[in-house]
ChimeraX commands (.cxc) that place a marker at each C-alpha (Angstrom):
marker #1 position 0.00,0.00,0.00 radius 0.5
marker #1 position 1.55,3.19,-1.21 radius 0.5
marker #1 position -0.04,5.88,0.97 radius 0.5
marker #1 position -0.77,3.80,4.05 radius 0.5
marker #1 position 1.03,2.54,7.13 radius 0.5
marker #1 position -0.24,-0.08,9.57 radius 0.5
marker #1 position -1.69,0.29,13.03 radius 0.5
marker #1 position 0.09,-2.35,15.07 radius 0.5
marker #1 position -0.13,-1.57,18.77 radius 0.5
marker #1 position -3.16,-2.20,20.96 radius 0.5
marker #1 position -3.19,1.40,22.25 radius 0.5
marker #1 position -3.43,2.69,18.66 radius 0.5
marker #1 position -6.51,0.57,18.01 radius 0.5
marker #1 position -8.08,1.59,21.34 radius 0.5
marker #1 position -7.50,5.27,20.59 radius 0.5
marker #1 position -9.36,4.95,17.26 radius 0.5
marker #1 position -12.17,2.95,18.92 radius 0.5
marker #1 position -12.63,5.52,21.69 radius 0.5
marker #1 position -12.33,8.73,19.68 radius 0.5
marker #1 position -13.28,7.68,16.16 radius 0.5
marker #1 position -16.62,7.52,14.40 radius 0.5
marker #1 position -18.00,4.13,13.39 radius 0.5
marker #1 position -20.36,2.99,10.68 radius 0.5
marker #1 position -21.27,-0.64,10.00 radius 0.5
marker #1 position -22.88,-2.72,7.31 radius 0.5
marker #1 position -23.46,-6.44,6.79 radius 0.5
marker #1 position -19.81,-7.50,6.54 radius 0.5
marker #1 position -17.65,-4.80,8.13 radius 0.5
marker #1 position -17.47,-2.13,10.82 radius 0.5
marker #1 position -15.30,0.87,9.98 radius 0.5
marker #1 position -13.83,3.31,12.50 radius 0.5
marker #1 position -12.32,6.55,11.21 radius 0.5
marker #1 position -10.33,9.22,13.07 radius 0.5
marker #1 position -8.31,12.14,11.71 radius 0.5
marker #1 position -4.62,11.69,12.48 radius 0.5
marker #1 position -3.15,15.04,11.36 radius 0.5
marker #1 position -0.61,13.40,9.05 radius 0.5
marker #1 position -0.34,13.35,5.29 radius 0.5
marker #1 position -0.86,9.59,5.07 radius 0.5
marker #1 position -3.41,7.06,6.30 radius 0.5
marker #1 position -2.90,4.33,8.86 radius 0.5
marker #1 position -4.85,1.09,8.49 radius 0.5
marker #1 position -5.77,-1.54,11.04 radius 0.5
marker #1 position -7.70,-4.76,10.44 radius 0.5
marker #1 position -9.27,-6.75,13.25 radius 0.5
marker #1 position -10.74,-10.22,12.75 radius 0.5
marker #1 position -11.80,-11.96,15.97 radius 0.5
marker #1 position -11.92,-15.66,16.71 radius 0.5
marker #1 position -15.71,-15.52,16.42 radius 0.5
marker #1 position -15.31,-15.24,12.64 radius 0.5
marker #1 position -13.72,-18.67,12.31 radius 0.5
marker #1 position -10.58,-20.74,12.50 radius 0.5
marker #1 position -7.19,-19.24,11.71 radius 0.5
marker #1 position -7.35,-20.12,8.01 radius 0.5
marker #1 position -10.66,-18.28,7.65 radius 0.5
marker #1 position -9.47,-15.28,9.67 radius 0.5
marker #1 position -6.35,-15.01,7.56 radius 0.5
marker #1 position -8.37,-15.18,4.33 radius 0.5
marker #1 position -10.76,-12.47,5.54 radius 0.5
marker #1 position -7.82,-10.26,6.53 radius 0.5
marker #1 position -6.23,-10.70,3.10 radius 0.5
marker #1 position -9.52,-9.88,1.35 radius 0.5
marker #1 position -10.00,-6.71,3.40 radius 0.5
marker #1 position -6.41,-5.53,2.82 radius 0.5
marker #1 position -6.63,-6.19,-0.92 radius 0.5
marker #1 position -9.96,-4.38,-1.15 radius 0.5
marker #1 position -8.42,-1.43,0.66 radius 0.5
marker #1 position -5.36,-1.49,-1.60 radius 0.5
marker #1 position -7.53,-1.29,-4.71 radius 0.5
marker #1 position -9.59,1.56,-3.21 radius 0.5
marker #1 position -6.66,3.43,-1.68 radius 0.5
marker #1 position -6.40,6.03,-4.46 radius 0.5
marker #1 position -10.00,7.10,-3.73 radius 0.5
marker #1 position -9.39,7.81,-0.03 radius 0.5
marker #1 position -8.26,11.20,1.23 radius 0.5
marker #1 position -5.04,11.07,3.30 radius 0.5
marker #1 position -4.86,11.97,6.99 radius 0.5
marker #1 position -7.00,9.30,8.66 radius 0.5
marker #1 position -6.60,6.36,11.00 radius 0.5
marker #1 position -8.90,3.64,9.69 radius 0.5
marker #1 position -9.81,0.38,11.45 radius 0.5
marker #1 position -11.88,-2.35,9.83 radius 0.5
marker #1 position -13.53,-5.00,11.99 radius 0.5
marker #1 position -14.82,-8.12,10.26 radius 0.5
marker #1 position -18.25,-9.35,11.27 radius 0.5
marker #1 position -19.27,-13.01,11.51 radius 0.5
marker #1 position -21.05,-12.91,8.13 radius 0.5
marker #1 position -17.70,-12.03,6.52 radius 0.5
marker #1 position -16.38,-15.60,6.79 radius 0.5
marker #1 position -18.41,-16.91,3.86 radius 0.5
marker #1 position -18.23,-13.79,1.73 radius 0.5
marker #1 position -16.41,-13.56,-1.58 radius 0.5
marker #1 position -14.01,-10.81,-2.62 radius 0.5
marker #1 position -16.62,-8.84,-4.56 radius 0.5
marker #1 position -18.95,-8.61,-1.56 radius 0.5
marker #1 position -16.21,-7.39,0.75 radius 0.5
marker #1 position -14.93,-4.91,-1.86 radius 0.5
marker #1 position -18.41,-3.42,-2.30 radius 0.5
marker #1 position -18.94,-3.34,1.47 radius 0.5
marker #1 position -15.64,-1.54,2.04 radius 0.5
marker #1 position -16.35,1.05,-0.66 radius 0.5
marker #1 position -19.84,1.60,0.74 radius 0.5
marker #1 position -18.36,2.42,4.16 radius 0.5
marker #1 position -15.77,4.74,2.62 radius 0.5
marker #1 position -18.54,6.71,0.89 radius 0.5
marker #1 position -20.67,6.76,4.07 radius 0.5
marker #1 position -17.76,8.21,6.08 radius 0.5
marker #1 position -17.29,10.82,3.36 radius 0.5
marker #1 position -13.53,10.31,3.16 radius 0.5
marker #1 position -13.41,9.59,-0.56 radius 0.5
marker #1 position -11.66,11.95,-2.94 radius 0.5
marker #1 position -14.09,14.21,-4.78 radius 0.5
marker #1 position -14.12,13.43,-8.48 radius 0.5
marker #1 position -13.84,16.65,-10.42 radius 0.5
marker link #1:1,2 radius 0.2
marker link #1:2,3 radius 0.2
marker link #1:3,4 radius 0.2
marker link #1:4,5 radius 0.2
marker link #1:5,6 radius 0.2
marker link #1:6,7 radius 0.2
marker link #1:7,8 radius 0.2
marker link #1:8,9 radius 0.2
marker link #1:9,10 radius 0.2
marker link #1:10,11 radius 0.2
marker link #1:11,12 radius 0.2
marker link #1:12,13 radius 0.2
marker link #1:13,14 radius 0.2
marker link #1:14,15 radius 0.2
marker link #1:15,16 radius 0.2
marker link #1:16,17 radius 0.2
marker link #1:17,18 radius 0.2
marker link #1:18,19 radius 0.2
marker link #1:19,20 radius 0.2
marker link #1:20,21 radius 0.2
marker link #1:21,22 radius 0.2
marker link #1:22,23 radius 0.2
marker link #1:23,24 radius 0.2
marker link #1:24,25 radius 0.2
marker link #1:25,26 radius 0.2
marker link #1:26,27 radius 0.2
marker link #1:27,28 radius 0.2
marker link #1:28,29 radius 0.2
marker link #1:29,30 radius 0.2
marker link #1:30,31 radius 0.2
marker link #1:31,32 radius 0.2
marker link #1:32,33 radius 0.2
marker link #1:33,34 radius 0.2
marker link #1:34,35 radius 0.2
marker link #1:35,36 radius 0.2
marker link #1:36,37 radius 0.2
marker link #1:37,38 radius 0.2
marker link #1:38,39 radius 0.2
marker link #1:39,40 radius 0.2
marker link #1:40,41 radius 0.2
marker link #1:41,42 radius 0.2
marker link #1:42,43 radius 0.2
marker link #1:43,44 radius 0.2
marker link #1:44,45 radius 0.2
marker link #1:45,46 radius 0.2
marker link #1:46,47 radius 0.2
marker link #1:47,48 radius 0.2
marker link #1:48,49 radius 0.2
marker link #1:49,50 radius 0.2
marker link #1:50,51 radius 0.2
marker link #1:51,52 radius 0.2
marker link #1:52,53 radius 0.2
marker link #1:53,54 radius 0.2
marker link #1:54,55 radius 0.2
marker link #1:55,56 radius 0.2
marker link #1:56,57 radius 0.2
marker link #1:57,58 radius 0.2
marker link #1:58,59 radius 0.2
marker link #1:59,60 radius 0.2
marker link #1:60,61 radius 0.2
marker link #1:61,62 radius 0.2
marker link #1:62,63 radius 0.2
marker link #1:63,64 radius 0.2
marker link #1:64,65 radius 0.2
marker link #1:65,66 radius 0.2
marker link #1:66,67 radius 0.2
marker link #1:67,68 radius 0.2
marker link #1:68,69 radius 0.2
marker link #1:69,70 radius 0.2
marker link #1:70,71 radius 0.2
marker link #1:71,72 radius 0.2
marker link #1:72,73 radius 0.2
marker link #1:73,74 radius 0.2
marker link #1:74,75 radius 0.2
marker link #1:75,76 radius 0.2
marker link #1:76,77 radius 0.2
marker link #1:77,78 radius 0.2
marker link #1:78,79 radius 0.2
marker link #1:79,80 radius 0.2
marker link #1:80,81 radius 0.2
marker link #1:81,82 radius 0.2
marker link #1:82,83 radius 0.2
marker link #1:83,84 radius 0.2
marker link #1:84,85 radius 0.2
marker link #1:85,86 radius 0.2
marker link #1:86,87 radius 0.2
marker link #1:87,88 radius 0.2
marker link #1:88,89 radius 0.2
marker link #1:89,90 radius 0.2
marker link #1:90,91 radius 0.2
marker link #1:91,92 radius 0.2
marker link #1:92,93 radius 0.2
marker link #1:93,94 radius 0.2
marker link #1:94,95 radius 0.2
marker link #1:95,96 radius 0.2
marker link #1:96,97 radius 0.2
marker link #1:97,98 radius 0.2
marker link #1:98,99 radius 0.2
marker link #1:99,100 radius 0.2
marker link #1:100,101 radius 0.2
marker link #1:101,102 radius 0.2
marker link #1:102,103 radius 0.2
marker link #1:103,104 radius 0.2
marker link #1:104,105 radius 0.2
marker link #1:105,106 radius 0.2
marker link #1:106,107 radius 0.2
marker link #1:107,108 radius 0.2
marker link #1:108,109 radius 0.2
marker link #1:109,110 radius 0.2
marker link #1:110,111 radius 0.2
marker link #1:111,112 radius 0.2
marker link #1:112,113 radius 0.2
marker link #1:113,114 radius 0.2
view
């Protein structure tokens, strides 16, 4: 991901959860918080409720790839955390991609097309 770094520490995730704004749909929950930098930071959380480790890893890869393909449409300067819901375990790439883009539009962090 060109314009994005990763959120890795627990306190970074908690800060976004506590101060950020969340919107959810069928497959994902998205938390967004301005970070005051000129790049985005991304975190992905997939709990054990979603499935076994193979399923969790697959869901994580699908979310990261969906984000990578949508990255050019997202304004910089945000901390973004995606949380996978239980229904995400059986979803295909297209469903997750559409779900992610829906949340990006709902949060109004997409680049205006002029």
